[in-house]
C-alpha positions as CSV (number, residue, x, y, z in Angstrom):
1,M,9.4,-18.7,-13.9
2,T,12.3,-19.4,-11.5
3,A,11.5,-19.5,-7.8
4,L,13.5,-17.3,-5.5
5,R,15.3,-19.1,-2.7
6,P,13.8,-18.7,0.8
7,T,17.0,-16.9,1.9
8,D,16.2,-14.1,-0.6
9,F,13.7,-12.5,1.9
10,P,14.9,-12.5,5.5
11,H,11.6,-11.3,7.1
12,R,8.9,-13.2,8.8
13,H,6.2,-10.5,8.5
14,L,5.5,-7.5,6.3
15,L,4.2,-4.9,8.8
16,D,5.8,-1.7,7.6
17,I,8.3,-0.4,5.0
18,E,10.6,0.6,7.8
19,G,13.0,-2.2,8.4
20,L,13.2,-3.2,4.7
21,S,16.4,-2.6,2.8
22,S,16.6,-1.5,-0.8
23,R,17.6,-5.1,-1.6
24,D,14.4,-6.4,0.1
25,I,12.3,-4.0,-1.8
26,T,14.0,-4.9,-5.1
27,T,13.5,-8.6,-4.4
28,L,9.7,-8.0,-3.9
29,L,9.4,-5.8,-7.0
30,D,11.4,-8.2,-9.2
31,L,9.2,-11.1,-8.3
32,A,6.0,-9.0,-8.7
33,E,7.3,-8.1,-12.2
34,Q,7.2,-11.7,-13.1
35,Y,3.6,-12.0,-11.8
36,V,2.5,-9.1,-14.0
37,D,3.4,-11.2,-17.0
38,L,1.6,-14.2,-15.6
39,N,-1.6,-12.3,-14.8
40,R,-1.7,-10.9,-18.3
41,G,-1.6,-14.4,-19.8
42,F,-4.4,-16.9,-20.4
43,E,-3.3,-19.4,-17.7
44,K,-3.1,-17.5,-14.4
45,K,-3.0,-20.1,-11.7
46,L,0.1,-21.7,-10.1
47,S,0.6,-24.1,-7.3
48,R,3.3,-22.2,-5.3
49,L,1.1,-22.0,-2.2
50,H,-0.7,-25.4,-2.7
51,G,-1.5,-26.7,0.7
52,R,-1.0,-23.4,2.4
53,T,-3.8,-21.5,4.2
54,Q,-4.4,-17.8,4.0
55,I,-6.8,-15.9,6.2
56,N,-7.9,-12.4,5.3
57,L,-9.0,-10.6,8.4
58,F,-10.4,-7.2,7.7
59,F,-11.7,-5.0,10.5
60,E,-12.2,-2.1,8.0
61,T,-14.2,-2.3,4.8
62,S,-12.1,-2.6,1.7
63,T,-12.7,-3.3,-2.0
64,R,-9.3,-3.1,-3.8
65,T,-7.0,-4.4,-1.1
66,R,-9.2,-7.3,0.1
67,T,-10.1,-8.4,-3.4
68,S,-6.6,-8.3,-4.7
69,F,-5.2,-10.3,-1.7
70,E,-7.9,-12.9,-2.3
71,L,-7.2,-13.1,-6.0
72,A,-3.4,-13.2,-5.3
73,G,-3.7,-16.1,-2.9
74,K,-6.0,-18.1,-5.2
75,R,-3.8,-17.6,-8.2
76,L,-0.9,-19.0,-6.2
77,G,-3.0,-22.1,-5.2
78,A,-3.6,-21.2,-1.5
79,D,-6.8,-22.1,0.5
80,V,-8.1,-18.6,1.1
81,I,-10.5,-17.8,3.9
82,N,-12.2,-14.3,4.2
83,M,-13.3,-13.4,7.7
84,S,-16.0,-10.7,8.0
85,V,-15.8,-8.8,11.3
86,E,-19.5,-8.1,11.0
87,G,-20.2,-11.8,11.5
88,S,-17.3,-12.6,13.9
89,S,-17.0,-13.0,17.6
90,I,-15.3,-9.6,17.8
91,K,-18.7,-8.1,17.5
92,K,-19.7,-10.2,20.5
93,G,-16.9,-8.7,22.6
94,E,-13.9,-10.9,21.9
95,T,-10.6,-9.0,22.1
96,L,-8.1,-8.8,19.3
97,I,-5.7,-11.0,21.2
98,D,-8.4,-13.7,21.8
99,T,-9.2,-13.6,18.1
100,A,-5.5,-13.9,17.2
101,M,-5.1,-16.9,19.5
102,T,-8.3,-18.6,18.1
103,L,-7.1,-18.2,14.5
104,N,-3.6,-19.3,15.4
105,A,-5.0,-22.6,16.7
106,M,-6.2,-23.2,13.1
107,Q,-2.6,-23.2,11.9
108,P,-2.8,-20.6,9.1
109,D,0.4,-20.1,7.1
110,V,-0.3,-16.4,6.5
111,M,-2.8,-13.8,7.8
112,V,-3.6,-10.6,6.0
113,V,-4.9,-8.0,8.4
114,R,-6.5,-4.6,8.1
115,H,-7.4,-2.7,11.3
116,H,-8.6,0.8,12.1
117,D,-6.1,1.2,15.0
118,S,-2.5,2.0,14.4
119,G,-0.3,-0.7,15.8
120,A,-3.0,-3.4,16.1
121,V,-1.6,-5.5,13.3
122,D,1.9,-5.5,14.9
123,L,0.3,-6.6,18.2
124,L,-1.5,-9.5,16.5
125,A,1.6,-10.6,14.7
126,Q,3.3,-11.1,18.1
127,K,0.7,-13.7,19.0
128,V,0.7,-15.9,15.9
129,D,3.0,-18.5,14.4
130,G,2.4,-17.8,10.7
131,A,3.4,-14.8,8.6
132,V,1.3,-11.6,8.9
133,I,0.9,-9.0,6.2
134,N,-0.3,-5.5,7.2
135,A,-3.1,-4.5,4.8
136,G,-3.4,-1.1,6.5
137,D,-3.5,-0.1,10.2
138,G,-5.0,3.2,11.1
139,S,-3.0,6.1,9.9
140,H,0.2,4.1,10.4
141,A,1.3,1.9,7.5
142,H,0.1,0.3,4.2
143,P,3.3,-1.4,2.9
144,T,1.8,-3.3,0.0
145,Q,0.2,-0.1,-1.3
146,A,3.7,1.6,-1.3
147,L,5.2,-1.4,-3.0
148,L,2.5,-1.5,-5.8
149,D,3.0,2.3,-6.3
150,A,6.8,1.7,-6.6
151,L,6.2,-1.1,-9.1
152,T,3.9,1.2,-11.1
153,I,6.5,4.0,-11.1
154,R,9.4,1.7,-11.9
155,R,7.7,0.1,-14.9
156,R,6.9,3.6,-16.4
157,K,10.1,5.5,-15.4
158,K,12.5,2.5,-15.3
159,T,13.9,3.7,-12.0
160,L,12.9,5.2,-8.6
161,S,16.3,6.8,-7.8
162,G,16.5,10.5,-8.5
163,L,12.8,11.0,-9.3
164,I,10.9,14.0,-7.8
165,V,7.6,12.6,-6.3
166,A,5.0,15.1,-5.0
167,I,2.5,13.5,-2.6
168,C,-0.5,15.9,-2.3
169,G,-3.5,16.1,-0.1
170,D,-4.4,14.6,3.3
171,I,-0.9,13.7,4.6
172,M,-2.1,13.9,8.2
173,H,-4.4,10.9,8.1
174,S,-2.7,8.8,5.3
175,R,-1.0,5.5,5.9
176,V,-0.3,5.4,2.2
177,A,1.7,8.7,2.4
178,R,3.8,7.4,5.3
179,S,4.7,4.1,3.7
180,N,5.4,5.8,0.3
181,I,7.7,8.4,2.0
182,Q,9.7,5.6,3.6
183,L,10.0,3.4,0.5
184,L,10.8,6.3,-1.9
185,A,13.5,7.6,0.5
186,I,15.1,4.1,0.7
187,M,15.1,3.8,-3.1
188,G,16.7,7.3,-3.6
189,A,13.8,9.4,-4.7
190,L,13.2,13.0,-3.6
191,V,9.8,13.3,-1.9
192,R,7.7,16.4,-1.5
193,V,4.5,16.6,0.5
194,V,2.0,19.2,-0.5
195,A,-1.0,20.1,1.8
196,P,-2.7,22.8,3.7
197,P,-1.2,23.3,7.2
198,T,-4.2,21.6,8.8
199,L,-3.5,18.4,6.9
200,L,0.3,18.2,7.6
201,P,1.4,16.1,10.6
202,P,3.7,17.7,13.2
203,A,7.4,17.4,12.4
204,I,6.7,15.8,9.0
205,D,10.0,17.3,7.8
206,R,11.9,14.9,10.0
207,L,11.0,12.2,7.6
208,G,13.4,13.8,5.1
209,V,10.8,15.3,2.8
210,E,10.3,18.8,1.4
211,V,7.2,20.4,2.8
212,H,5.0,22.7,0.7
213,Q,1.7,24.4,1.4
214,N,1.4,25.7,-2.1
215,M,0.7,23.4,-5.1
216,R,2.6,25.7,-7.5
217,E,5.8,25.2,-5.5
218,G,5.2,21.5,-4.7
219,L,4.4,20.4,-8.3
220,R,7.1,22.3,-10.1
221,D,9.2,19.9,-12.2
222,A,7.7,16.8,-10.4
223,D,8.1,13.4,-12.2
224,I,5.3,11.9,-10.2
225,V,2.1,13.5,-8.8
226,M,0.4,11.3,-6.2
227,M,-2.9,12.5,-5.0
228,L,-4.5,11.4,-1.7
229,R,-8.1,11.1,-0.7
230,L,-9.6,13.4,2.0
231,Q,-10.1,10.8,4.8
232,T,-13.1,12.5,6.4
233,E,-13.8,9.3,8.4
234,R,-10.6,9.9,10.4
235,M,-11.2,13.6,11.0
236,Q,-12.5,15.0,14.2
237,G,-13.5,18.6,13.5
238,S,-13.0,20.7,10.4
239,F,-9.7,20.4,8.6
240,V,-10.7,22.3,5.4
241,P,-13.1,25.2,4.9
242,S,-15.2,23.5,2.2
243,V,-14.8,20.9,-0.5
244,R,-15.1,23.5,-3.2
245,E,-12.3,25.7,-1.7
246,Y,-10.1,22.6,-1.1
247,F,-10.4,21.6,-4.8
248,H,-9.6,25.2,-5.9
249,F,-6.3,25.3,-4.0
250,Y,-5.3,21.6,-3.7
251,G,-7.3,19.6,-6.3
252,L,-5.3,18.4,-9.3
253,D,-6.5,19.9,-12.6
254,R,-4.9,20.6,-16.0
255,K,-3.7,24.0,-14.8
256,K,-1.8,22.7,-11.8
257,L,-0.6,19.6,-13.6
258,A,1.1,21.9,-16.1
259,L,3.6,22.9,-13.4
260,A,5.0,19.3,-13.3
261,K,7.1,17.8,-16.0
262,P,5.4,17.3,-19.4
263,D,5.6,13.5,-18.9
264,A,4.7,13.5,-15.2
265,L,2.8,10.4,-14.0
266,I,-0.6,10.9,-12.2
267,M,-1.3,8.5,-9.4
268,H,-4.0,7.9,-6.8
269,P,-4.4,5.0,-4.3
270,G,-8.2,5.1,-4.5
271,P,-11.0,5.4,-3.9
272,M,-11.1,8.7,-5.8
273,N,-13.3,11.7,-4.9
274,R,-13.6,13.2,-8.3
275,G,-13.9,17.0,-8.1
276,V,-12.5,17.0,-4.6
277,E,-8.8,15.9,-4.9
278,I,-8.7,15.3,-8.6
279,D,-10.5,16.4,-11.8
280,T,-12.1,13.7,-13.9
281,E,-10.3,14.8,-17.1
282,V,-6.9,14.4,-15.4
283,A,-7.8,11.1,-13.6
284,D,-8.9,9.6,-17.0
285,D,-6.0,10.8,-19.1
286,I,-4.9,7.6,-20.9
287,H,-1.4,8.9,-21.5
288,R,-0.4,10.1,-18.1
289,S,-2.7,8.6,-15.5
290,A,-1.5,5.3,-13.9
291,I,-4.4,4.9,-11.6
292,R,-5.9,1.8,-13.2
293,E,-2.4,0.3,-13.6
294,Q,-1.9,0.7,-9.8
295,V,-4.8,-1.7,-9.3
296,E,-3.3,-4.2,-11.7
297,M,0.1,-4.0,-10.0
298,G,-1.6,-4.6,-6.6
299,V,-2.4,-8.2,-7.5
300,A,1.2,-8.9,-8.6
301,V,2.8,-7.2,-5.6
302,R,0.5,-9.1,-3.2
303,M,1.3,-12.4,-4.9
304,A,5.0,-11.7,-4.5
305,S,4.5,-10.8,-0.8
306,L,2.5,-13.9,-0.1
307,E,5.0,-16.2,-1.7
308,L,8.1,-14.6,-0.2
309,L,6.7,-14.6,3.3
310,T,5.4,-18.1,3.3
311,H,8.7,-19.4,2.0
312,S,11.1,-17.1,3.8
313,S,13.9,-18.4,5.9
314,A,12.7,-16.3,8.9
315,A,9.2,-18.0,8.8
316,R,10.7,-21.4,8.5
317,A,13.1,-20.8,11.4
318,H,10.2,-19.6,13.6
319,R,8.1,-22.7,12.9
320,A,11.0,-25.0,13.6
321,A,11.8,-23.3,16.9
């Protein structure tokens, strides 16, 4: 596998999809494609990040994202440290900035951070010398999720340009929706968002998407149907009358899926609430569901992100300054 030159990725951090070019995204996806093949082989470990230190700092609980970042770092040969907020000084009253400065003194090469407040990861990135990857901040951004979704789509559909992608469900509270909207627009896809009015953020149409409040309209002729979880933990007050009524109007089942193209791909970032936003029969459709493949692509995309950021020209220039 041929290593990409450091100049191939001009960014020091990966905090958001905004700011990436189509070339940047393609560079990430092309390298991740190589790692898919590696991960499916018998010998999965490389030494690309030998001698580098990766700290995973998660202020929110996570299974898929944290595990895949840990696995990605270890497969590249990095020394990976997982920090639990439950056992950290943050619980004792230490501020985010103090934590950043303490960790920075340990000279990590890359920090992977998930935080419940929007903008917190960007703030932390301003205080450290190494690269920072945003593993999800509040309702703001989740760039590696959008990248793994893009890789999943590109492998199945061969392209992103010209596809009709319907993102359905809790758009209001979803960092996954925001990052996917940005990436898909950059890569030339047509994005529709489908949700009840209570789960649509104000001025969502300014992001260049079609807005639908009816699943029949939103799913018609779609190439990709991406369902989102109801994020009740971020809701203050009632956003839907009942779970049963929500599934009736906005949950994906065979009848609603029939409105999309016959070969439409079914996606979900997880974790899934079966019977709430998606029917079990649809989620487990071996021909059309790409949900398990999304998890697999996550490891490959995070390997590519770790390598490109730790070897990027921007990161090297900052350390030399």
